[in-house]
N, C-alpha and C positions, 0 to 999 in steps of 0.2 A: 327922368332922363337918365338915371344910371340903370333903371332897369331897361331901358330900350339899348343902351350900350352894352349889358349884360347880353340882352336877345341875339342882338347883331353878331356879337364875341361868339356867341354859342352858334348861329348859323353858319359863321365862318368853319368855326372847328367842323362842324358836320359836313362841311362841303369839301373840307380838305381829305376828311377821311373817307368820303365816297371817292374822291379823286384817285387816292391812294389804291383803292380795292380795283377801281376799275384799270389801273395800271398794271397792277399784278395780273389782272386777269386778261389784259392784251398780251403781257410778257409770256403768260401761259400758254396760249394760244399760237402765239407765233413759234414759240419752242416745241409745241405737240406738230405744227406744220412742218417746221423743220425736220423734226424726229421721222415722221412717215414718208415724207418725201426722200430722205437719205436711206431709209428702207426699201422704198420702191426702187432707187437708183440702184442700190447694192445688188439687187437680184440680176441685174444686167451684166455684173462681172466685168465691167469696162471701167478700171479705176481712173484711167486720163479724163474720161468725160466725166466722172464722179468728182475728181479734184477739181474741174473746171466749173463745175456747178457749184461747189462748196464755198468758191472763192467768190462767185459771183451773188450766191445767198449772203455772205460774211459782208461784202462791199456794200450790199442794198442793205442790211439791218444795222451795220456797227456804225453807222454816221447817223443813225436816229437818234433823238433825243427819247427817254423814258417815258412809256405810255403812249406813245405815237406811233401809227401802223404804218404798214408799207404792202403794197400789191407785189406779190409774186406770182409770176407769171410762169404754170408750168404745163408741158406738152407732153403727155404719156406716149402719144404715137411716136416720138423720136426715140425714147426707150424701147419701146415695142418693136420697132423697127430695127434697133441695135441687137435685141435680145432673137430677134428672129435670123438675123446675118450669122451670129455666133452660134445658133442650133445648126444651120446649115453646114458652117464649117465642120464643126463638131461630129456632125453626120458624114461629112467628106472623110474625114480623119478615121474615124470607125470603121467605113468600107473599106478604107485600103488597110488596115490593120486586119481585116477578114480575109482581104484578097492575097494579102502577103504572110499569113498566119501559118501557111505550109511550108515556108522557107526559114530554117531555124539562124540561118545566115543574116537575116534581117531583123531588125527592131523597132518598133515605132512608138515614142511616148509622147505625149502630149503635152504642152509647156504652157504658162503663160502668157508667153510669145505667140505660140501656136501649135509647133511640133517640131521633133527632131526624127528622122530616119536614118537610122545607123546601118552601115553596111560593111559586114566585115571583108577585109581585102581581099580574102580567096574567092572569094563569089565575083567580086568584079575584076581582079586583076591576078596575073600570075607574079610569082616574086620576083621582085627586082624590076618589074616592068610597068607602064604607065596606060598601056593598050587596053580598053575594056573588052573583058570577054564576052564574046556572043552569046552565052548562055544567062547573062546577066542582063541583057537588051530587053526582054520583056518586062522584067521587073524596074526598071528604071522608065521604060514607057507607061506602067501603069501609075507611078507617082507623077510622071509629067501630066498626065492627062489630069489626074487629081488637082494638081497645083492649077494648071490651065483654067480649071472651074471655079477657082477663086482667087481673092486679091494679094495672096501672100507674097512676098518678096523672098529670094532664096539666095542661103550663102553656103556655098558646098565648101567643106572643110575637109583636108587631108591630113592624116595622122599615121606614123611611123612606130616601131619599139626602136629601143635604142641599139639595136644592131648595124653597125656602121655599113653603109656601101660606098665604094668608091669607084665610080665607072666612067667613060667618057660622056655616056649622056647624062648621067647623074652622080655627079660628084660627092655628095652628099644627100642625107634625108629629107632636106628642106627643098632639093629640086625635085626629088621623086614625089614628095607628098603634094608639093605644089602642080606638077604634071597629072597627077591623078584628077584633083579636083578640074583643073581648068577643061581635061577631055569629059568630066560629067555635063559641066556646064555647058561645053561645046554639044554634047549630044543631046540636051534639052532643047538647046536653040536650033540647031539643024536639022531636029526632027519635027519641029515645028510647033511642039510642045508648050514652051515657054518664050515670051519676047526676052530679047537682051538686056531691056530697060529694068529685068525685075530680079536679074542673076548677078552673082559676085562669087570669087573663088580664092580660097587661101590655103595656105601649104604651112603646117607647123611642125613638119618632121617629128620629132620624138619629145618636144616640147610641154604637151599636153596629154600626158598618157593618163587613163583610166584606173590602171594598177601599178604597181610595182614591176619592173622587167624582171621578176626573180625567177619567174616559174615559164615553161612552155606555153601554157594555157594562158598566163597574163599576157605575153608577149604578143600571143595570138589576137589577143581581145582589144590590144591597145593599136593594132594594126586597122585600122578602119576609115571608112569615108564616111562624114555626117553630113546630111542635107537637114539644115536648119530652116524651117519655113516661118517667116515673120510678117506680123499683122502689118498693114500697110502704115498706121500712124506709128511703127516702131523701125521703120524703114532706115533709119540713119545708123542703126546697129547692123546693117550691111555692110557698112564701111570700114567696121571697126577688124 
């Protein structure tokens, strides 16, 4: 009788040890799956979608008891489609850089949100005025044509240096910078390049300088119009 009990006890201990091994193995497989899926997702560089995926995965795995498995459905074609879309947008921005490279008064910089296209005010406007110079229209049309091919939302920002202005039309730099931004938006819309639902305008006066207004060159670089291209999922930022 004692021998039978000892034998049964030994078998129970052996079964428990085997169960522990399977639990560790299952946890390891789950971690490896998570690791490789996250690596694959990171290659798309879309952090919002990656965060959504991470939250879904954690909610699926976090409620399980140790040792149990869950099925995680992965759809690579969604990531591939996103990557193709991002590559197309990057190609559009690169092409725009090449087209505008000959004009030293324009800078194009890629950002995580999309891109920022900076026009020095001497190209777009005469001093103290908000009417767009005719020489600048071809450059604006190139930008508008590129935007039209994408899903970007557009925020146009006007900036000035700290030199005061006080005219009947523009009592301060706030009015001047805002009017310039609005006129750029109106040109995009009226030329048929961009639908108004994708546009917004803001004037910041001298409140957001790139440099201290201590030299003539720094003042010139602070006088600018920035066209910020924002991805569709970040469009709420257009309202800021």
